C-alpha positions as CSV (number, residue, x, y, z in Angstrom):
1,M,86.1,61.9,77.7
2,R,84.0,64.8,76.9
3,R,81.8,66.5,78.5
4,A,78.7,69.4,78.0
5,I,77.7,71.7,80.2
6,E,75.0,74.2,80.4
7,V,74.4,77.2,82.2
8,Q,70.6,79.3,81.6
9,V,71.2,83.3,82.7
10,E,67.6,84.9,82.5
11,V,67.8,89.4,83.6
12,Q,65.5,91.6,82.7
13,I,66.3,95.3,81.8
14,A,65.3,98.6,82.2
15,R,65.8,99.0,78.7
16,A,64.2,98.7,74.8
17,P,65.2,95.6,73.4
18,E,67.1,97.4,70.2
19,D,68.5,99.3,73.1
20,V,70.1,95.8,74.6
21,W,70.8,93.8,71.6
22,A,72.7,96.9,70.5
23,F,75.1,96.5,73.4
24,V,75.3,92.8,73.8
25,S,75.9,92.3,69.9
26,D,78.9,93.8,69.5
27,P,81.9,92.2,70.4
28,E,84.5,94.4,71.4
29,R,81.9,95.2,74.6
30,L,81.9,91.8,76.3
31,P,85.2,92.8,78.6
32,E,82.6,95.9,80.0
33,W,80.2,93.0,81.4
34,L,82.2,89.3,81.1
35,G,83.7,89.4,83.4
36,E,86.6,86.9,81.8
37,F,87.1,88.8,78.7
38,R,90.3,91.4,77.9
39,K,89.4,91.8,74.3
40,V,87.1,91.1,71.8
41,V,88.6,92.2,67.7
42,K,86.3,91.0,64.5
43,Q,89.1,89.0,62.4
44,S,86.9,89.2,59.5
45,D,85.2,90.7,56.9
46,G,82.1,92.5,56.4
47,P,79.6,93.8,59.1
48,I,79.2,91.4,62.2
49,G,76.7,88.8,61.3
50,K,76.5,85.5,60.4
51,G,79.6,83.9,59.6
52,T,81.8,86.8,61.6
53,V,85.1,85.4,63.5
54,L,86.4,87.4,66.7
55,R,88.9,86.2,68.6
56,Y,89.0,86.7,72.6
57,T,91.7,87.4,75.2
58,I,90.6,86.1,78.6
59,D,91.9,85.5,82.5
60,P,93.5,83.9,83.6
61,G,96.6,83.2,81.8
62,E,95.8,86.1,79.0
63,R,94.8,82.6,76.9
64,S,93.3,84.1,73.4
65,G,90.9,82.0,71.0
66,T,88.0,82.6,68.1
67,M,84.5,81.8,67.6
68,Q,82.3,81.9,65.0
69,F,78.8,83.9,65.0
70,L,76.6,80.6,63.4
71,E,73.3,82.5,63.9
72,W,72.7,86.3,63.2
73,E,68.9,87.5,64.0
74,P,69.2,91.2,64.2
75,G,67.8,91.8,67.1
76,R,66.8,89.3,67.9
77,R,69.3,86.3,68.8
78,L,72.9,85.7,67.9
79,A,74.7,81.8,69.0
80,W,78.6,81.1,68.6
81,D,80.6,78.0,68.9
82,G,84.2,77.8,68.2
83,P,87.5,75.7,67.8
84,P,88.7,74.3,72.2
85,L,91.3,76.9,74.3
86,E,92.8,74.4,75.7
87,W,93.7,75.2,80.3
88,H,95.6,72.5,82.6
89,G,95.5,69.2,80.3
90,G,92.1,70.1,79.3
91,A,89.8,72.3,77.0
92,A,86.8,74.5,76.8
93,R,84.8,74.9,73.9
94,P,83.1,77.9,73.3
95,R,79.3,77.6,72.8
96,G,76.0,79.4,73.7
97,F,73.5,82.2,72.4
98,L,71.9,85.5,73.3
99,E,68.0,85.9,72.9
100,V,66.6,89.1,73.3
101,T,63.3,89.8,73.2
102,E,60.4,92.6,74.6
103,A,59.2,92.4,77.8
104,G,56.9,95.4,77.6
105,E,56.9,98.9,79.7
106,G,60.4,99.7,78.2
107,H,61.5,96.2,79.9
108,T,63.3,93.7,77.8
109,R,63.8,89.7,78.6
110,L,67.6,89.0,77.4
111,V,68.2,85.1,77.6
112,C,71.9,84.1,78.6
113,C,72.4,80.6,77.7
114,F,76.5,78.9,78.0
115,Q,77.0,75.5,76.4
116,P,80.8,74.8,77.2
117,L,82.3,71.4,75.9
118,L,84.9,70.0,78.0
119,T,87.5,67.7,77.6
120,G,90.6,66.5,79.4
121,S,90.4,67.0,82.9
122,M,88.1,70.3,82.6
123,A,85.5,66.8,81.9
124,L,86.6,65.5,85.3
125,L,85.9,68.5,86.9
126,A,82.7,69.6,85.8
127,P,80.5,69.9,88.8
128,V,82.4,73.1,89.8
129,M,82.9,74.2,86.5
130,K,79.2,74.6,85.7
131,R,78.8,76.0,89.9
132,W,81.7,78.7,88.5
133,L,79.7,79.7,85.8
134,R,76.9,79.5,86.8
135,K,77.9,81.8,89.5
136,Q,80.5,83.9,87.1
137,R,77.0,85.0,84.5
138,M,74.8,85.9,87.5
139,T,77.4,89.1,88.4
140,D,77.8,89.0,84.9
141,T,74.6,90.0,83.7
142,A,74.0,92.2,86.9
143,T,76.7,94.1,85.3
144,L,75.0,94.2,82.4
145,K,71.7,95.5,84.0
146,T,73.4,98.2,85.9
147,L,74.9,99.5,82.9
148,L,72.0,99.2,81.1
149,E,70.2,101.1,83.5
150,S,72.7,103.7,84.3
151,S,73.4,104.4,80.6
152,R,69.7,106.3,80.6
């Protein structure tokens, strides 16, 4: 059984788009604003961009997996996908994208879209997972907004 869910969160940040992009496109900074991430390490050679492979560790359970940037439009958009990460008889495949756009007067609009593909027991829990993901990502984007606006 497979089931895709989608959660999209939008936030306006009182920082220039290039500042927001620099922060959200730096994989090693993900643990600073995405709650379940503990560590992200670049595994592929070369500069960060399309094709970059990352190894991440998340809680609960100190689970580790990989993801790859499938799209990379510097200053504007990045998208990722990766193999399913197993958890309690099911799995979630990490997929999604981030978009950064000018919002006027030194502000930036950030759209974060998370589209995990759930299988096994995780697919059965899709409504619960979607509620959890929305709540978590609302908290995460609020954290990001605070971090970026307080570091001016």
